C-alpha positions in Angstrom: -38.6 -3.2 29.7 -38.7 -0.8 27.1 -35.6 -0.7 26.4 -34.4 -3.5 26.6 -36.9 -3.9 24.0 -35.8 -0.9 21.5 -32.0 -1.9 22.3 -33.5 -5.7 21.6 -34.5 -4.4 18.7 -31.5 -3.0 17.5 -29.6 -5.7 18.1 -31.8 -8.1 16.2 -32.0 -4.8 13.2 -27.4 -4.6 13.0 -27.8 -8.4 13.4 -29.3 -8.8 10.2 -27.8 -5.8 8.2 -24.5 -7.9 9.2 -25.8 -11.3 7.5 -27.2 -9.3 5.1 -23.8 -7.7 4.6 -21.5 -11.5 4.4 -24.8 -12.6 2.1 -24.4 -9.9 -1.0 -20.2 -10.7 -0.7 -20.3 -14.7 -0.6 -22.6 -13.5 -3.7 -20.6 -11.8 -5.8 -17.1 -13.8 -4.0 -15.5 -14.2 -7.6 -15.4 -10.3 -8.0 -14.0 -9.4 -5.7 -11.0 -12.1 -5.9 -10.9 -11.0 -9.9 -10.2 -7.6 -8.9 -7.1 -8.3 -6.1 -5.7 -10.3 -8.4 -5.6 -8.1 -10.9 -4.6 -5.2 -9.2 -2.0 -7.2 -7.7 -0.8 -8.3 -11.0 -1.5 -4.4 -12.2 0.3 -3.2 -9.8 4.1 -6.1 -9.4 3.9 -4.9 -13.0 4.6 -1.5 -12.9 6.5 -1.5 -9.9 8.9 -3.8 -11.8 8.5 -1.4 -14.7 9.6 1.6 -13.7 11.2 1.0 -10.1 14.9 2.5 -10.9 17.1 0.9 -7.8 18.6 3.5 -5.8 22.1 3.7 -4.1 23.4 4.8 -1.1 26.8 5.6 0.5 28.1 8.7 3.2 31.9 10.0 4.1 32.1 11.8 7.6 34.0 14.8 8.6 35.0 16.3 12.2 34.1 19.8 12.6 35.5 21.6 15.3 32.7 24.5 16.0 30.4 25.6 18.5 26.7 25.4 18.0 25.9 27.9 17.0 28.7 28.4 13.8 28.2 24.4 13.7 24.6 25.0 11.6 25.8 27.6 10.0 28.5 25.4 8.0 26.2 22.5 7.4 23.9 24.9 5.9 26.8 26.1 3.5 28.0 21.8 2.2 25.1 22.2 -0.1 25.0 25.9 -1.1 25.8 26.9 -5.0 28.6 27.0 -4.4 29.8 24.0 -2.8 27.7 22.4 -5.7 28.9 24.1 -8.5 32.5 22.5 -8.6 31.3 19.4 -7.5 29.9 19.6 -10.8 32.8 21.0 -11.8 35.3 18.3 -10.6 32.7 15.4 -11.6 31.7 16.4 -14.9 28.0 15.3 -14.0 24.9 16.0 -16.7 22.7 17.7 -13.8 22.3 21.1 -11.8 23.8 22.6 -8.8 20.6 22.7 -7.4 19.9 19.3 -8.1 23.6 18.2 -6.5 22.1 18.9 -3.4 19.2 17.5 -3.6 20.6 13.8 -3.5 22.9 14.8 -0.5 21.2 14.7 3.4 23.4 16.4 5.6 23.0 15.3 9.6 25.2 15.6 12.8 26.0 12.3 14.4 24.6 12.4 17.8 25.5 16.2 19.0 28.8 15.4 17.9 31.6 17.3 16.1 31.1 14.6 13.6 29.2 15.5 9.9 27.7 12.5 8.1 27.4 14.3 4.5 25.1 11.6 2.8 24.8 10.5 -1.0 21.4 8.7 -2.5 22.4 8.2 -6.6 21.4 5.7 -10.1 24.5 4.5 -9.7 26.4 3.5 -6.8 29.8 4.2 -8.2 28.4 8.5 -9.1 26.9 8.6 -5.1 30.6 7.6 -4.0 32.0 10.1 -6.2 29.5 13.4 -4.5 29.8 12.5 -1.2 33.9 12.1 -1.4 33.7 15.7 -3.5 31.5 17.5 -1.7 33.1 16.6 1.5 36.6 17.5 -1.0 35.4 20.9 -1.6 33.6 22.5 1.7 36.5 22.0 3.4 38.5 23.6 0.5 35.6 26.8 0.6 35.5 26.8 3.8 38.8 28.2 4.8 38.6 30.1 1.8 35.2 31.9 2.3 34.9 31.8 5.2 38.8 31.3 6.4 38.1 28.1 8.5 40.0 25.3 8.1 38.8 22.8 11.7 37.6 20.9 9.0 39.6 17.3 9.0 38.1 14.0 6.4 37.5 10.9 8.7 36.1 8.4 6.3 35.5 8.3 2.8 32.9 7.3 0.9 32.4 3.3 -0.3 30.9 2.2 -3.2 27.8 0.6 -1.9 26.5 -2.0 -4.9 23.7 -2.7 -2.6 20.5 -0.4 -3.2 18.4 1.2 -0.7 14.6 0.6 -0.1 12.8 0.9 -3.8 9.3 0.7 -1.8 8.4 -1.9 -4.5 7.1 -4.4 -2.1 4.9 -0.9 -0.8 3.1 -0.3 -4.5 2.3 -3.8 -4.6 0.3 -4.3 -1.3 -1.2 -0.2 -2.2 -2.1 -2.0 -5.1 -4.3 -5.2 -3.6 -5.3 -2.7 -1.0 -7.0 -0.8 -3.6 -8.3 -3.9 -6.0 -9.9 -5.6 -2.7 -11.6 -2.4 -1.8 -12.3 -1.7 -5.7 -14.4 -5.2 -5.7 -15.8 -4.4 -2.9 -17.8 -1.5 -3.9 -18.2 -2.8 -7.3 -20.1 -5.6 -6.3 -22.1 -4.0 -3.5 -22.7 -1.1 -6.7 -24.6 -4.0 -8.4 -26.2 -5.5 -5.8 -28.3 -2.2 -6.1 -28.7 -1.9 -9.6 -30.4 -5.5 -9.6 -33.8 -5.8 -8.7 -34.4 -9.0 -8.9 -37.1 -10.2 -6.3 -35.4 -13.2 -4.1 -37.1 -12.2 -0.2 -40.5 -12.2 1.1 -40.0 -8.8 2.7 -38.9 -7.1 -0.5 -42.4 -8.4 -1.7 -44.3 -6.8 1.0 -42.0 -3.6 0.3 -43.7 -3.7 -3.7 -46.9 -4.5 -3.5 -47.9 -3.8 -0.2 -49.2 -6.3 1.1 -48.7 -8.9 3.3 -47.0 -12.5 2.3 -49.0 -15.4 3.1 -46.3 -18.7 2.0 -43.3 -18.7 -0.6 -42.5 -21.7 -2.1 -38.5 -23.0 -1.2 -36.6 -22.7 -3.7 -35.8 -26.8 -5.1 -33.1 -27.8 -7.4 -33.8 -29.9 -9.7 -31.1 -32.9 -9.3 -32.5 -32.9 -5.3 -36.4 -32.1 -7.1 -35.9 -36.0 -8.7 -34.6 -37.7 -6.0 -37.6 -36.3 -4.1 -39.7 -38.1 -6.7 -37.4 -40.9 -7.3 -38.3 -41.4 -3.3 -41.9 -41.2 -4.3 -41.6 -43.6 -6.0 -40.6 -46.2 -4.5 -42.5 -46.3 -1.1 -45.3 -45.5 -2.9 -44.3 -49.4 -4.9 -43.9 -51.1 -0.5 -47.2 -49.2 -0.2 -48.5 -51.5 -2.2 -46.8 -54.6 -2.1 -48.3 -55.3 1.5 -51.6 -54.1 -0.1 -51.7 -50.8 2.4 -54.1 -47.8 0.1 -54.7 -43.9 0.1 
């Protein structure tokens, strides 16, 4: 029995805490809604103003090499020697390291096909970087490594459809942060509110038990009650009933 009583007390305590949580949220729900909306609108505006679309394309080459040599050749594709020549060919205003950061070299399904993917703010520039990188790599592999088993499989085409811009994700993050900030602000305001609203708060402040409480009655409800009371008294006077 003692264990059951303890469990019941704990359950009731948790139930009271949950009710208090919902009462606090219900009382100032408009604050949460307002801050969430403002944060979402701000995130949407920021994403539209600062988001730059990115375009992606790729070219494929075939490299006839064994497993160990394949890794070396893949690393060489983004080597500064290759990137510097690509920069000269395209005459782009960025460093070889900057061009290399735009390139992703992957092997297709453990085959001898190597994919050179490029991401850029301009769809034509992305295609040009991919194609020139493959071309320069083929020439330099023959000159520097005396490796001629590189074939161009497919050229990169200009892709005018931007890749995911993370625009929606930014808006979702802003909405979630707004919701969290709103809930936090509601509880902060509640913790700073010294208004006594419950009998147990009176007991805590004064240290004496509460014998009775006067219920809160709205003026409209009070007027209705007075009118009803007058009607009852009028009917009683009509039939001759006295107090």
